[in-house]
ZABA-572503 format. One record per atom (N, C-alpha, C): residue in three letters; z, x, y. Coordinates in steps of 0.02 Angstrom, whole numbers, plus 50000, padded with zeros to 5 digits. Atoms other than C-alpha are relative to their C-alpha. Example, Ala and Ser with C-alpha at 12.3 -4.5 7.8 and 13.67 -1.06 7.14 Angstrom:
ALA500005004549941;ALA503905061549775;ALA500005004550060;SER499974995849941;SER503575068449947;SER500374996150055;
# end
This chain:
MET499774994649957;MET483614896341015;MET499415004350020;LYS500554996149974;LYS482444906341124;LYS500065007349975;ALA500024993150023;ALA481894923341057;ALA500165004850057;GLN499814995149950;GLN482604938241148;GLN499515005850001;VAL500474994549993;VAL481424951641217;VAL500375006549988;THR499674993650015;THR481864968641145;THR499575006150020;ARG500424994549977;ARG480384979041205;ARG499604997750061;TYR500425001549943;TYR479314980241360;TYR499294997849976;HIS500685002350014;HIS477594972241366;HIS499555005849983;PRO500444994450021;PRO476244982841280;PRO499595003050059;LEU500384997449943;LEU475244984341443;LEU500465004350043;LEU499524995949963;LEU476814990641531;LEU500145006549965;VAL499894994050040;VAL477115002941390;VAL499425004950009;THR500614995849991;THR475335009241403;THR499995003150070;LEU500014997549930;LEU475435010841592;LEU500565005250011;HIS499444995449994;HIS477135019641577;HIS499765006849978;TRP500194993450030;TRP476425033341465;TRP499405003150036;VAL500594997349963;VAL474745035241557;VAL500225002650066;VAL499754997849934;VAL475615036341726;VAL500435006349991;ALA499564994050011;ALA476915048641656;ALA499575006249989;ILE500444994250014;ILE475535060141589;ILE499635002250062;LEU500374998349939;LEU474545059141749;LEU500465003250054;ILE499544997249952;ILE476075062741857;ILE500185007149981;ILE499854993250023;ILE476555077741751;ILE499415004550010;GLY500604996149989;GLY474765083841756;GLY499905001850074;ASN500074998749929;ASN474705082041944;ASN500545004850027;LEU499494995449979;LEU476355090841966;LEU499845007249977;VAL500214993350023;VAL475735105441859;VAL499435002550043;ALA500564997849958;ALA474105105941957;ALA500235002250070;GLY499774998549932;GLY475015105642124;GLY500485005950004;LYS499484994949995;LYS476475116942086;LYS499795006749969;LEU500194993950036;LEU475685129541967;LEU499305002450014;LEU500714998049995;LEU473795129541978;LEU499795001350072;LEU500244999449932;LEU473455126542162;LEU500355006150035;ASP499644994549967;ASP474805138742221;ASP499785006849972;GLY500204993750031;GLY474135152042102;GLY499295002250013;LEU500704998449987;LEU472325151442162;LEU499905001850074;ALA500154998049931;ALA471655160142318;ALA499604994650033;ASP500365005349964;ASP470975148742454;ASP499255000649994;GLY500734999250006;GLY469215156142436;GLY499754998849930;ASP500215001050071;ASP469185153242247;ASP499714993049991;ALA500325006350011;ALA467965139442200;ALA500404995649951;ALA499615003750045;ALA469125134542060;ALA500564996150035;LYS499485003449962;LYS470445129842189;LYS499754993350027;LEU500295006349977;LEU469285116842263;LEU499934995049945;GLU500065004550057;GLU468975109342093;GLU500674997549977;VAL499325002150016;VAL470825108942050;VAL500274995250052;LEU499785004549946;LEU471195101042219;LEU499664993349996;ARG500375006250007;ARG469835088242192;ARG500304995849942;LEU499705003550056;LEU470555083742021;LEU500714997650015;HIS499335001849979;HIS472315083542095;HIS499984993850044;MET500085005749956;MET471745071342229;MET499784993849961;LEU500215005750040;LEU470835060242105;LEU500564997549957;GLY499425001950043;GLY472335060541989;GLY500524996250042;GLY499515003349958;GLY473465055642134;GLY499794992950017;LEU500245006749984;LEU472365040842180;LEU500054995549939;VAL499955004050061;VAL472305035041998;VAL500734998349988;VAL499295001650009;VAL474205036541987;VAL500224994650047;LEU499825005349952;LEU474395026042145;LEU499764993149976;LEU500285006450023;LEU473255012342078;LEU500374997649937;LEU499675002150063;LEU474065012241905;LEU500734998450013;LEU499295001349985;LEU475815012841979;LEU500084993250032;VAL499995006749971;VAL475454997342084;VAL499894994949945;GLY500125004550056;GLY474744989041928;GLY500614999649955;ARG499414999650042;ARG476274994541830;ARG500574995850029;LEU499485004149966;LEU477454986841958;LEU499854992649993;ALA500205007250006;ALA476464970441952;ALA500154997649930;VAL499905002250069;VAL476544969841762;VAL500774999849986;ARG499274999850011;ARG478404974441764;ARG500334993750027;PHE499705005949971;PHE478824959941878;PHE499744993549970;ALA500325005950026;ALA477664947841790;ALA500164998649927;THR499885000950072;THR478264950441611;THR500745000349987;ALA499294999650023;ALA479904947941519;ALA500155007049978;ARG499784993350021;ARG480894963441489;ARG500674999649965;PRO499375000250037;PRO482374968041380;PRO500604999750048;GLY499375000249960;GLY484134965341442;GLY500265007050015;PRO499714993649984;PRO485264979241504;PRO500075004349936;ALA499974995250056;ALA485264994941396;ALA500725001949981;HIS499314997650012;HIS487134998141412;HIS500504994550011;GLN499445004749989;GLN488764988541404;GLN500315001050069;SER499694998349936;SER489354997241563;SER499564998050059;LYS500375002049940;LYS488814988941724;LYS499855005950047;PRO500164994149956;PRO488985005041827;PRO499455004549970;LEU500534996150032;LEU487915014241700;LEU499334996650006;ASN500615003749991;ASN486605000641705;ASN499755000450072;TRP500174999449929;TRP486645001641894;TRP499675007050013;LEU500284993249992;LEU486335020541886;LEU499315000749969;VAL500654999950032;VAL484905018141764;VAL499484996450045;GLY500445003549954;GLY484125005341883;GLY499845004150060;LEU500104995649941;LEU484365017142029;LEU499545005849985;SER500434994450018;SER483545031541936;SER499274997749989;HIS500675002650010;HIS482055020641886;HIS499694998350069;ALA500255001449933;ALA481885014542066;ALA499815006450037;GLY500144993449971;GLY481975032742121;GLY499355002849976;LEU500624997650029;LEU480565037242004;LEU499404996450034;TYR500535003849968;TYR479465023242074;TYR499915002150073;LEU500024998349929;LEU479895027342255;LEU499745007050011;ALA500224993149992;ALA479655046042234;ALA499255000649984;ALA500714999750017;ALA477965043442149;ALA499574996850054;LEU500365003149945;LEU477415031342285;LEU499995004450062;ALA499944995549942;ALA478035043342418;ALA499535006149991;MET500474994650013;MET477025057242336;MET499304997850016;ALA500685002749988;ALA475475046442343;ALA499864999250075;VAL500085001349927;VAL475725041542524;VAL499955006650039;THR500034993649964;THR476095059142583;THR499395004049979;GLY500624996850022;GLY474635065542480;GLY499404997350038;LEU500545003149961;LEU473475052942564;LEU500015002550073;GLY499944997649931;GLY474155058042734;GLY499785007250009;THR500204992950001;THR473925076542695;THR499255000649996;ALA500724999850009;ALA472155073742635;ALA499634997550063;GLN500325002749939;GLN471725063442790;GLN500035005050056;LEU499914995449943;LEU472435075642916;LEU499665006749989;ALA500334993650017;ALA471705090742826;ALA499264999249991;GLY500735001150007;GLY469975082842812;GLY499755001449929;LEU500164998350069;LEU469975084142623;LEU499634994549961;PHE500335005550037;PHE469225067142574;PHE499275001349980;PRO500684998350023;PRO467405073742571;PRO499985003549933;LEU499984996550063;LEU467965084442425;LEU499944995249940;LEU500045004950054;LEU468105068642320;LEU499274998449982;GLN500735001350010;GLN466195066442340;GLN499635006549985;GLY500314993550017;GLY465885084742295;GLY499765003850061;GLN500224996649938;GLN465605089942476;GLN500485005850015;PRO499574994349986;PRO466275106542537;PRO500504998350056;VAL499495000849950;VAL467885106942637;VAL500335006750010;THR499624994049989;THR468935120442714;THR500754998349986;ILE499305001050018;ILE470665121842638;ILE500425003050057;PRO499574997349946;PRO472005123842771;PRO500325006649981;SER499674993650015;SER472665141542781;SER500744999550006;ASP499285001149991;ASP474365135242836;ASP500164992549992;TRP499865007050014;TRP474915119042753;TRP500584997350042;SER499455002349957;SER476465118442865;SER499744996550062;GLN500285003249940;GLN475305112843005;GLN499794992849985;ILE500185006850022;ILE474925096842905;ILE500664996549986;ALA499325002950003;ALA476515086442935;ALA500164996549934;PRO499815003350062;PRO476435075342778;PRO500085004549940;HIS499964995550057;HIS476265090442667;HIS500725002149983;ALA499294998450012;ALA478105094842689;ALA500334994649959;GLY499745005550039;GLY478545077642625;GLY499724999949931;HIS500304999850066;HIS477325079542483;HIS500355004949956;GLU499654994950039;GLU478195095342427;GLU500724997849985;LEU499315002350009;LEU479935087842453;LEU500014994749942;PHE500005005250051;PHE479495072342348;PHE499785002549932;ALA500164996950065;ALA478725083242214;ALA500625002849968;ASN499394997350026;ASN480375092042196;ASN500494994349978;VAL499595005850019;VAL481335075442196;VAL499754997049936;LEU500315002950060;LEU480135068742066;LEU500145004249937;LEU499844995550055;LEU480385084041957;LEU500714999149973;VAL499305001150019;VAL482265081641959;VAL500084993449965;LEU499945006750030;LEU482135063041923;LEU499674999749930;ILE500324999650065;ILE480925066341780;ILE500455003549950;ALA499554996350045;ALA482125078941706;ALA500594995849977;VAL499455004550015;VAL483555066541716;VAL499764994449953;HIS500285005450043;HIS482455052741641;HIS499875002649929;PHE500134996950065;PHE481905064341500;PHE500645001349962;ALA499374998850032;ALA483685069541465;ALA500324993649974;GLY499745006550022;GLY484195051341455;GLY499634997649938;ALA500415002050059;ALA482755047741334;ALA500225004149938;LEU499784995950056;LEU483275062441225;LEU500694997949975;TYR499325002450018;TYR485095056441227;TYR499944993849956;HIS500055006050039;HIS484585039241166;HIS499635000849935;MET500344998750063;MET483405046241035;MET500485003349951;ALA499504996750043;ALA484805057440969;ALA500524995049976;LYS499505005150016;LYS486005042740973;LYS499724994649954;ARG500345004850042;ARG484725031840883;ARG500244992850013;ASP499745006749982;ASP485295016540979;ASP499454994950018;GLY500565004449987;GLY483555009241004;GLY499794999350072;VAL500185000549929;VAL483525011141193;VAL499345003250015;ALA500634996449988;ALA482115023941193;ALA499404996149972;GLY500545003650032;GLY481085012841079;GLY499784993750039;ARG500195005949959;ARG481054998941209;ARG499375001350040;ILE500614998349963;ILE479645008241299;ILE499485002849952;TRP500514998350049;TRP478585009941142;TRP499744993649970;PHE500335005850029;PHE477454998241046;PHE500374997449938;GLY499685003250058;GLY478094986040917;GLY500154992750016;LYS499805007049991;LYS478774968740894;LYS500454999450060;ARG499665000649936;ARG479434962641062;ARG500604995649998;THR499455004949998;THR480634948941014;THR500384999649934;THR499595001650060;THR482024944540894;THR499844993049980;ASP500165007050023;ASP481704929240790;ASP500634996449979;
# end
């Protein structure tokens, strides 16, 4: 009898947690730090540079994560209920799509605002009115969508940890198969 996979691949687990930390860090930088700093403040340029670098790293790791996810065996459905499994799949797809949309709209914003030289340490002028940069509205919208989806995802993880049903442990390290 073939062993059943009970956990995700260790590389996928690693990418999950690294991407999660980077996304949360970028959301904090974008929503709290950048908005709280004056445009003339040198710290704002540094935070923006780190935010852009973080976004590029998230994009690269997210593409890698998707490749690993489709190339490796994964555990079966987490729930007995087909509708609940469908909702779980939808929420995970939403997380991927929102994160990818954040990256794409961030790239568009950076391009149209002329911010890419900042990645090389060159001076740039931060737009005084971000509403004039069309992709920026999408960037903000997808940030809010991502925050909601992360909150739902986190609530689900807490539910499964409290229930001690092993679902949350599927995205952690350990023996992957039943013997």
